[in-house]
C-alpha positions as CSV (number, residue, x, y, z in Angstrom):
1,M,93.8,-118.5,-60.9
2,K,91.9,-115.2,-61.0
3,R,91.0,-115.6,-57.4
4,L,94.7,-116.0,-56.4
5,A,95.7,-112.9,-58.3
6,L,92.9,-110.9,-56.6
7,M,94.1,-112.2,-53.2
8,M,97.7,-111.2,-53.9
9,I,96.6,-107.7,-54.9
10,L,94.5,-107.3,-51.7
11,L,97.3,-108.7,-49.5
12,S,100.1,-106.7,-50.9
13,P,102.0,-104.7,-48.2
14,F,101.4,-101.0,-48.3
15,L,103.4,-98.1,-46.9
16,V,100.9,-95.9,-45.0
17,C,100.8,-93.0,-42.7
18,D,98.1,-91.1,-40.7
19,P,96.1,-88.4,-42.4
20,Q,97.8,-85.1,-42.6
21,L,95.9,-81.8,-43.1
22,G,96.8,-80.0,-46.3
23,V,99.1,-82.6,-47.8
24,E,98.8,-83.0,-51.5
25,T,101.7,-85.4,-52.3
26,Y,104.3,-87.5,-50.7
27,T,107.9,-87.8,-51.8
28,V,109.3,-91.3,-51.2
29,T,113.0,-91.9,-51.9
30,G,114.7,-95.3,-51.9
31,L,112.3,-97.2,-54.2
32,S,113.0,-97.6,-57.9
33,F,109.3,-97.6,-58.9
34,A,108.2,-94.5,-57.0
35,T,110.3,-91.9,-58.7
36,A,107.4,-89.3,-59.0
37,P,105.6,-87.8,-56.1
38,V,102.8,-90.0,-54.7
39,S,99.4,-88.4,-54.6
40,A,97.9,-88.2,-51.1
41,Q,94.6,-90.0,-50.4
42,A,91.5,-87.8,-50.0
43,D,92.1,-87.5,-46.2
44,G,95.8,-86.6,-46.7
45,S,97.2,-90.0,-45.8
46,L,99.7,-92.0,-47.7
47,R,99.0,-95.4,-49.2
48,L,101.8,-96.8,-51.5
49,D,101.7,-100.4,-52.7
50,L,105.0,-102.1,-52.0
51,G,104.1,-105.3,-54.0
52,P,106.5,-104.4,-56.8
53,T,109.5,-104.5,-54.5
54,T,112.0,-107.3,-55.0
55,Q,113.6,-109.2,-52.1
56,G,116.2,-107.3,-50.1
57,A,116.6,-104.5,-47.6
58,Y,115.2,-101.0,-48.1
59,S,115.9,-97.7,-46.5
60,L,113.3,-95.1,-47.4
61,T,112.6,-91.5,-46.6
62,V,109.2,-90.0,-46.8
63,K,108.2,-86.3,-47.0
64,A,104.7,-84.8,-46.9
65,C,104.4,-81.9,-49.5
66,N,101.9,-79.2,-50.5
67,V,102.0,-76.0,-52.5
68,W,104.2,-74.3,-49.9
69,G,107.0,-77.0,-49.8
70,C,107.8,-80.3,-48.1
71,S,108.2,-81.5,-44.5
72,T,111.4,-82.9,-43.1
73,A,112.2,-86.4,-44.2
74,V,111.1,-89.3,-42.0
75,P,113.2,-92.5,-42.3
76,F,111.6,-96.0,-42.7
77,V,113.5,-99.3,-43.0
78,F,112.1,-102.7,-44.0
79,S,113.1,-106.0,-45.6
80,K,111.3,-108.1,-48.1
81,P,112.3,-111.8,-47.4
82,S,113.4,-114.1,-50.1
83,A,110.9,-116.3,-51.9
84,L,109.8,-119.5,-50.3
85,T,111.5,-122.7,-51.5
86,A,109.4,-125.6,-52.8
87,P,108.6,-128.3,-50.3
88,G,110.8,-131.4,-50.5
89,A,110.0,-135.1,-50.2
90,V,106.3,-134.8,-50.7
91,R,104.9,-138.4,-50.5
92,L,102.1,-140.6,-49.1
93,S,102.7,-142.2,-45.8
94,P,101.0,-145.4,-44.6
């Protein structure tokens, strides 16, 4: 069970962007769990775990920010599909 949990963490989808010189944080709107600015990675890139999202359609905006202000917002749209249904009619066959 621990192995499955570890795999799920490693396989979570992430919202990412290329490294940006001088970026300190990213402001992401459209996600209920990312209400505070997201710290930039050491190289100035964005890496935000989208695992906590529930199924449905999302329309996000992302801004790169530093001490001088923020960039213009960039839109990003994605959908998280509904959960898989259990297999039916599982049986042995001769």
